[in-house]
N, C-alpha and C positions, 0 to 999 in steps of 0.2 A: 245396511245395504244387503240386498238379497244375494247370498253367496252363489246361488245357482246360476246367476247371469253375470257373475264377475269373470273377467278374462284377465290373464296375466301375460305380459309381453315385455321383451327387452329391445331397446332401440339404441343404436349408436348416436351420439350427439357430438357434433363438431363445433369448434369455436370457443370451447371452455379453456381458459388460460390459467385459472387458479381455483382455490377452494371456494372463494367468494362466488365465482361463476356457478359452481356446482350447487351452492346454497340457493342462488337465484333461480336456476332451472328447477330445482326440487320444489321450492316454495310456489313458483308460478304454476307448475303442473298440479300440485296439491290443491290449489285454489279453484281449479276447474270443477264445475258441476259434473258428477259422475265418476270422478277419480277417487278411489278408496285409499290408495297409498302410492307414493312415488319415492324411489330411493336411487340417488345418483352415485355412481362409482367414478370418482374423479380419475383414479388410476387407469381404468379401462375406457374412460370417456363413454360410458353407457348409462342408461337409466332403465330401471325395472319398474313397470307401472301395473297396478291392479286397478281395473276400471270396469264400469258398466257399459258394455258395448252397445246397449240400446240408447244410451244417453250421450256418449261422447266417442269420438273416433280418433285414430292416430293422426289424421289430418288436422284435428283440433289441437292436438299436442304440438304439432309442427308450427301451426300458425301462432300459438301462444308464445312460444319461446323465440320465434323469429323476430318478434318485436324488440327483443333484447340483444339481438345479434348472434343468436345461436341457431344451429340447424339440426333438427331431428331427422335422421335418415330412416325412411320407411322402406326397408330393404326386403328382399325375398326371404322366405323362411330358410335361411342358410346358416350353418354353423360358422361360416367364414365371413359373414357380413361385417362384424366388428373389425376383424383383421384387415379386410379389404379397405375399409375407411381409414384405418390407421396407416396403412401403407401409402394411400393417396396423400395423407397429411405429411408423411415422411418425405415423399417425392417433392411436394410443394415446398416444404421447409428447406430441403437440400438445395433446391434451386435458389431460394431466397438468401440462404447463407452464403453461397458462392457469389451471387450477384452483389450482396451488400459488402462483403469483404473486398471484392474487386474494386469497389469505389471508395471504401473506407480506408484501405491501406494507403493510397495516394494522399488522402486528406491527412492522415496521421503523419505521414512523412513530411508533408509541407508544413504542418504545425510544429514539428520537431526541429526541422532544419532550415526552413525558409520563413519563419514567423516575423522576421524583421522587414520583409518585403510586403507592403500593403496590397499590392496588386494580386498577390496570391490569395488574399482573403476572398476575392470575388470568385476565383476558381473553386476554393474550398466550399463556398456558399452554394455554388451550383451543384457540385458533386454531392454534398450533404443533403440538399433538397431532393436530389434524385434518389438517394438512399431512403429518405422518409416517404417519398411518394410511391416509389415502385416496389420497395421491399418491406417497409415498415408501415404501409398504409393501413393494414388490418388493425393495428393498435389504435389508430386515430378513429377509424370507422366504428369499431366496437365501443370505444370510449364515448363517442358521441351518442350512440344508441343507448348506452347505460345512463348517461346524464339526462337524456330525455325522460327517463323513468325515475329520476332521482336515485340512481344506483351508481356505485363505483366498484371497480375491481382492479386487477393487476394491469389491465390494458390502460386504465385511467392513470396509474402511476407512471407507466412507460411513456404514454402520450404527453403527460404534463412535464415530465423531466426532460425528455428530448425536445419537446416543443418550446419550453422555456429557454433551454440552452441554445436552440437554433435562433429563436426570435431575438434573444439578447445579443447573440453574435452578429446576426444580420443587421440589427439596429446600429451596432458599433462599426460595422463595415460601411453602411450607407451614410450614417451621421456620426462620424468619429469625433467631430469638433464639439459635440454636446458634452460628452464626458470630459474631454480635454479642458473645456471651459470651467468645469467643476473641480479641476485639479486631479482628475482620475484618468489613469491610462486605459484606453479603450481596447481591452483584451477581447479576443474571440475564442470560442470553445466549440467550433464546428466538429473537431475531431471527437469530442466527447459524445455529441449527439449521434454521429455516424457509428463510432465504435460500440456505443451502448446498444444500438439496434442490432449490430452484428453479433455481439456477445449474447444478447438475450435470445435472438433467433437460434444461435448455436446451442444454448442451453435447452431450448424447447425441442430442438432436433435430438439431442442426446437423451432428453427425458422421454420423448416418444419412442425412441429405439429401445431404451431400457424398459419402458412399460410393456412393450411387446414381449420381452423376455419373461416378465412376471406372469404372462398368460401361457407359458410354455407347457404347463401341466395339461390344460384343456386341449391344447394343440396336439400334444402327444396322444391323448386319449382318442381324439377325433381321427388322428392319423392311423389308428388301429383298424379302421374300416376301409375296405377296398372301394375303389370308385365304381367298378362294374362287377356284375355277377353273371354266372352262367345258369340259366334255368332250363328245365326239361319241359318242353311244350309238345306233348304227344310223343312222337318218335324223334323229334328234332331237339337239338341243343341251340339255345339262342343267348347271346350276350346282351344284357340290358344295363341301364344305369341303376345304381343302388337306390337312388332317390325314388324310383317308381316301384320298388319291391313291395310286395303285399303278403300278408299272412295267407297260408294255403299254397303258396308257390312251392314247386319242387326244385331245389337248387343243388347243383353239382359242385363239389369241391375237390380239386386235385392236390397231389402232394406239394407241400411248400406254400400253399395258398392260405390266406386268412379267411376265416369263416365270417361271412358278412352280417348275418342276423342270427337270432336264436331260433332253435328248431329241434325236431326229433328225427334221428337217423332212421331212414326207411330201407336202405340197401347199402351193402358194402360194410367194411370195417376199417378202422385205422387207430393210430395213436395220436392224440391231440395235446399240444402244449397249451395248458390253461393258466400259465404263470401270470399272464396279464390281468386275469380276474382273481385268481386264488392266491397267487404268490408262491404256489408250490412248483418247484422246478421239474419234478418227475412227470412225464407225459402220462395221460390217462388213456386206457384202451376204450374205444367206442365201438359198440356193436348195435345191431338193430334194436330200436326202441329206446335208446339212451339219448339224453339231451346234449346238444352242442350249443356253443355260445359265441356271440359276435365278438370279434377282436382276438379270438384264439387262433392258433396256427395248426393246420393239418400237417402231420409229419410224414406219414408213410402212404397208405393206400388211398385211392379215390373212393368217394361215397356220395350218396344222394340223401338229402334230408328235406323234411317239410318245414317251411318257415312258420313259426308260431309267435315270435316277438320281433317286430320290426321298428327301427328308429328308437323313439323314446320308450317303447315297450320292451326293449331288450335290456338285459342286465347292464351291458356297457352303456346304453342310452340313459339308464337310471343313474349310473355313476357319474356320467358327464353332466347330467342335469343337476345332481346333488352338488358337484364341485362348483359349477357356475353359480348356483343359488347361494352357496356359502360365500363365494368370493364377492358376490354382489351385496351381501348384508353388511351391517355396520356393528362393530364392537362398541360397548358402552363407552370405552375410553375415547372413541372417535368423536363422540358428541361434544366433549369439551373443546376439542380442536375445531370442530365446525362452528361452535358458538364464537370462539375467538376469531376465526377467519371471517365471520360475518361482520364483525366490527373493526377488523384489522385495518382495512384500507382507509376508512374515514379517520381513524386515529393517526395513521401515518401522514395523511394530508394535513391534519391539524398540527402535528409536530413540525412538518415542513414550514407551515405558515408561521408558527411560533419561532422557529429557528431564524427565519428571515427577519421577523420583527425584532428579535433580540440583537442580531448583528447590526441592524440600522440604529436601534435605540442606544446600544452601547458604543458602537464605533463611528456612527454617522456615515455621511456620504462616501468618505474614502474607502469604506468597507462594503460598498454596494456589490462589487464583484464577488467578495467572500460570501455575502448574503445570498446572491443568486446561485452560486455554486453549492452552498450548503443545502439549499432547497432541492436542486437537481440531484445531489448525492443521496439525500435522505429518501427521495422518491425512488431512486434507482435501486438502492441497496435493500430496501424492504422486500421481503419475499414471503407472500402468503402461500406460494406453491408448496414450499417445504412442509408447511403445516398441513396442507390438504393431502399430501402424499404420504405423510408419516405412517398413518395407520393402514390405509387400504393396500399399499404395496406390500407391507409385511404380512398382512392377513392373506392376500392372494398367493404369495409365494409359500407361506406356511400351509395353507389348505391344499395347494398343488403338491407340495412335498408329501403331505399325508396321503393324498390319493395315490401317488406313485408307490407308496409303501403299504397299501391296503387299509388306510385309516381315512374314513369318509366323515368329514365334519359337516354337520347340517347347517349351523349358523355361525357367524363370526363370534357371537356372544359365547358360544360353547368353548371356543379357544381361550377367551379371557377367563371364564369361570373355571375351566380345567386347570389353569395355572395355579389356582388357589386351593386345589383339593388337599384335604388333610387326612381323609379316611377313604379307603376303597373297600366297598362291601361286595363280596363275591357270592353268587349262587354256586352250588357244587356241580351238579350233573350237567355235563356238556360245556361247563365253563372252566373249572379246574380239573375235572376228570373227562375222559373221552366221551362219556355219555352213552356208551354201549358196552355191555358185559363181554368179557373175554375169558376163555378157559385158561386158568393159570396153573392149576394142579389137578392131577388125576390119581386117585387112590384105588388100587385094585385089590380084590379079594385074592388071596395067595394062590388058590388052586383053580383060578378061572382061566379059560382059554381066551386070551386077550384079543387075538386077531379076529376070531370068529364072532365074538360078542361085540367088538367094535363095529363090524359090518352090520350086525343086527340093529344096534342103537342108531347108527347113521341112517339106516333105511327107514326107521320109524320117525326120527326127528326131521327128516327131509320133508315130511308131509305136514309139519306143524309150522304155524306162523308166529309162534311166541318168540320174543327176543332171546330168551335163554336157549331155546331150541336152535335158533339161527346161529348163536354163538358156538354151540356144540357142533352143528353142521359145518360151519366155517372152519373149525379146528380140524375136523376129519377131512374136509375138502383139501385143506393145506397139506394134510398128511397122506393124501392119495387113496382114501377109502372108497370102495364102490358101493352102489345102492342096489338092494334086492327088492323084489316085488313084495308088497305087504297086503294083508287082508284084515278085515274086521277092525278097521281103524276107529278109535274112539278118543275124542278130545274132551277132557274134563277141565272146564274153565278154572283157571287159577291154581290148578293142581298138577296137570301133566297129561300124558297120552298113554294109551294101551293099544297094541296092535300085534297081529300074528306075522311072524317071519319064518317061512319054511316050517309051518305048523307049530312053531314055538311062540308062546305068548311073551312079549317083551313089554315091560312096564318102565316108563321113564317119567319122573316127576319129583315133587317135593315130598317131605316126610309124611305129610297127611295122606297122599295117594299111596305111598309105600305101606303105611299102617293099615289103610282100608283094604289094600290088596293082600294083606297077610304076609308081606315079605319081611324077613328078619335080617338084622345086622349081626355079623359075627363079632366076637369080643374085640378082635383086631380092628375091624372097621368102626366099632363103637368108640374106641379110644381115639382113632384118627378123626372121627366125626367131631368129638368134643374139642379137639385141638383146632380144627378148622373153624368151628363156631366161635371159639375164643379169639381167633384171628379175624373175625368178621367177614368171612367169605359167604357168598350166596351159594347154597349147595343144591345140586341136582343128583338124584339117585337113579340107578338103572339096575334092573334085575329080572330074574325069571325063576320059575320052579321054586317059589317060596323063599328065595334068598336074594339079597342085594349083592351084585357082583362088582359094582364100581361106584365111586362117588366123584362127581365133577365139582371142583371148587372154582367158582367164577368170581371175578372182581371187575369193578369199573376202574380202570387204570388211571392214575394221575398223569396228566399230560407232561410230555417230556420237558417243556420249557417252563412249567409252572413254578418250580423252585427258583429258577433264574429270574422270573418275573417278580416274584415276591421279594427277592433280594434287591432288585433294582428299585422297587417301591420303597423299601426300608432305607436304602441309601439316600433317597430323596426326603426322608423324614416322614413318610406317609404310613399311617397305621393300616393294617389289613384285617378284615373280619369276614368270617364265613357264616352265611345264613342259609340254612337248608331245611327242607322238609323231611330229610332222612333221619334215621335214628341217631341217638346221642353217641353211641359207640362208633359208628361210621364217621360221624362228624369229628369226633375227637382224634381218630386215627389220621384222617386227612389233614386236620389242623396241625397235628404234631409233626407229620411228615414234611409239611410245607413251612412250618415255623410261623404260622399266623398268630396275630396278637390276641385274637378272641374268636369264639364261635358260639352259635346258637342253633339248636337242632329241633326237629319235629315242629317246624313253624308252618303255619298256613300262609298263603300269599298276603292276606291282610295284616298278619302279625309281622311279616317282614317289613311292610310299609310303616307300621307303627314303630318298629325298632329304629328305622332310618329317621323318622320324625323326631324321636328322642335324641338321636345324635345331633341333628340339626339344631334342636333347642339348646343343646349343650355348647353350641358355638362351632361345631365341626362343619366343614364343607365336604359333602358326601358325594362320592361317585358310586353308582350301583352298576355292576357288571352281570348281565344275564343273557338269556337266549332271545329276549325281545318279545316273547309270546307268553310263556308261563309266568314271567316275572313282570308283567306289564304294570301292576299296581306299585310294586317297589321301584321300578324304573321311573315312573311318573312322580314319585315322592322325592327322589334324590335331586340334589343340585345339578348333577351331571349324570345322564344315563348313557351307558355304553352297551350296545347290543352286539353279540357275537354272531356272525354268519358262518356258514360252512361252505366255503368256496362260493359257488354261484347262488346258493340258497340264502340270500340276504334280504332283509326288510329295511330299506334305507330310511323310510319314514317313521320307523318305530322309535328311534332314540336320537339324542343329541350327537352322539358319535357312533358310527357303525364300523365294526372291525370286520373286514371282508373275510378273513380267515378266523378260525376258532383258536388261534394261538394266543395264550394269555400274555405273552411277552408284548403283544400289541397294546395292551392296556398301559404298561409302563412307557412304551414308546409314544403313545398318544399324549400322555402327560408331559413327557420330556419335550415333545414337539411344541406343545402349548407354551411351555416355559421359554423355549428358544424364541418363539414367535413374539410373545409379549415383551420379552427382553429387547428384541429388535424394535418393537413399537416404541418402547420407552426411550431407547437410545435415539430414535428418529425424532421424537417429540422434544427430547432434551436438546438435541442439536438445533432443531428449528427454533425453539424458544431462545436459546443462548445466542444463536446467530443474530436474531433480530434485536434482542435486548442489548447486546453489546454493539452490534453494527450500527444501529440507528443513531445512538448518541455520538459515536465517533464521526459518523457522516455529518451530523449537525454541527460539529466543530468543538466538541467538549474537550479535546486534547490540545486545541490551539493555544490557550493561555500557558500551557506547560511546555510545549515543544515547538510552537510557532509554525505548524503545518496543518494543512487540510487534506482529507482523503480525496484522492483524484476520482472523479466520477467514472472514469473508464475502469479503474480497479474495482469500484463498487459494482459496476455492471458485470464484470467477470465473476465477482464473488456471488452476486445474486444468481447468475446462471448456474454456477457450480453447486450452490446450496441444495437445490432440488435434486440434482444428479447424484449428490453424495447420499441423500436419503434413499433413493432408489437402489444405489449400489450396496448400501448397508443391508437393505431388505433382500437383495439377491444373494447375499451370503448364506441365507437359509437353505438355498438349494444344495449346499455342500456340507451341511451339518450331518453328523453321524449320531445315530441313536445308541 
């Protein structure tokens, strides 16, 4: 299919009651001509569809799934459309729960305390029928629509179980003599049908409310944007809705207000809290020409900026999009659950029929009541919902937790793969080190006038764009040096600069420029020079009048959290390796300081990729951590790629996991998060499988020969309702884990 005409859209879907429903919706949409892919997220009740808009439309999607009893909502392009639909569903469920219990409790009371009075059976029948028709009708309507297409789902189980229970009880109420003539007491179980509906509706209500909590991360991110903005229109200020904001608008922000879109400051100045984007708690000063970002908070002065990135084009918009995309994808572990869910309901129906047959075959007519109740209980206790919610709820909460902590996961697959990482490969510059040189030592000639010469060097270096010159300039700036007028400025590429300051020629550069210019090092500076070279510093020399006056020793400092990050990785049993294009001496020093397991130096990008390929061939699961641009080849070769951003300067589409800040500790935190998340998924799946594997045989009556009792269908209904809620609750625990 031509990618140029493919469109991607997300739609809320109502009416899905279990994982089987999600499978039906997904397969139905995939079968449509023009649909490239469709992925249903049962936890959020949404579907992500990639389709050819020239062949198929959203109205075709809606029509296709309506035949099965589901409704695809074609909402406005609003971030809140999914939440709005879920809130509507919660209101409807709340009303049904209250109504069903209002009628079910009297039925239950009559069954418990007045079951010897036959006339009460008619009252219970009327009340139970009201529960089924007015509050449980959706189960029967949806089950009918499924059967028409030879499909079954959880609605089928509920409709069959409560329907059989009601019909059997109604028959015994209207024709009690028939069973009496067979020597069987005509028991009624209206309370089971009524209470089962109430319990299952309660479970769905709790499930819906809990599912909303799993979406809290996206909700928080969306909440960082103000609803309205103040624009400058000529000489006037106007307040408009954020939804109509466009690039090129001039927007005013007052103290305490959130910045609505990305842009460039054109007037005023302030300090801005960018912790929502960068994670850094210290506010940044903003002056004319600097970038500001949506979702950050203006702290002091008012300013005006020109909008450059609106909506999805802003950094915050990209983050929201990335989080939603990751939450909507499926981890490989989920495919097993989906396959089981697809055949789960037919198997349960078959077990119920087999259970009925065995009771009649072994016990005969006197056990007809036991046979009927075993069918009802088996159908009620089976819970495909827990299977369907096990993976997506944990993935959603895990991805959201990561986003809140500056860890952006691109796909659910990334979380599952990251949990298996055995080796982390680091680039050096900008990953383990700051990526910018800093002056660490200054060695002066003993008889030099330091203050005067500092001013001269600062004046010359201020006109250079070289990173080493900027490092020296920043050092002087921090120490309050002033700048003088210079003349005859000459830049020698790769070597340094020469200029006149107050008629004195000042030379600043590497040893090659110093030698060419005829400057000499004193014996003292020669000795110091050799020491600095052995310590692997980058050296810049400055001098005049045929002699070097000062040596600047610069280094790319190791990041403050790098050692802690490596320690955390080692505690998880993960090996750490440095791959760098820098020289072997620098690589060795960095490796030894950090306690890395191995290093390779002087590597080209292709050689880094080859090294990672060898590790993979040896059976290692490799994560590559780089800047996302220079390390593209190595990142693509690794099992998991992690790209470090610098605050707002992030490229979300570059890697499997994007670290919003350049703090290496985020690497360890990302892996820890994946381990916590996959552990929760496995716990959920274990509970869902064990619940059904143990519960269904007990419901069928496997314990009856040993203990002489059957599981009450009402207890089965309560257990079924709580099983899916327990899975969601376990997933929500991820919101409180600490890295």
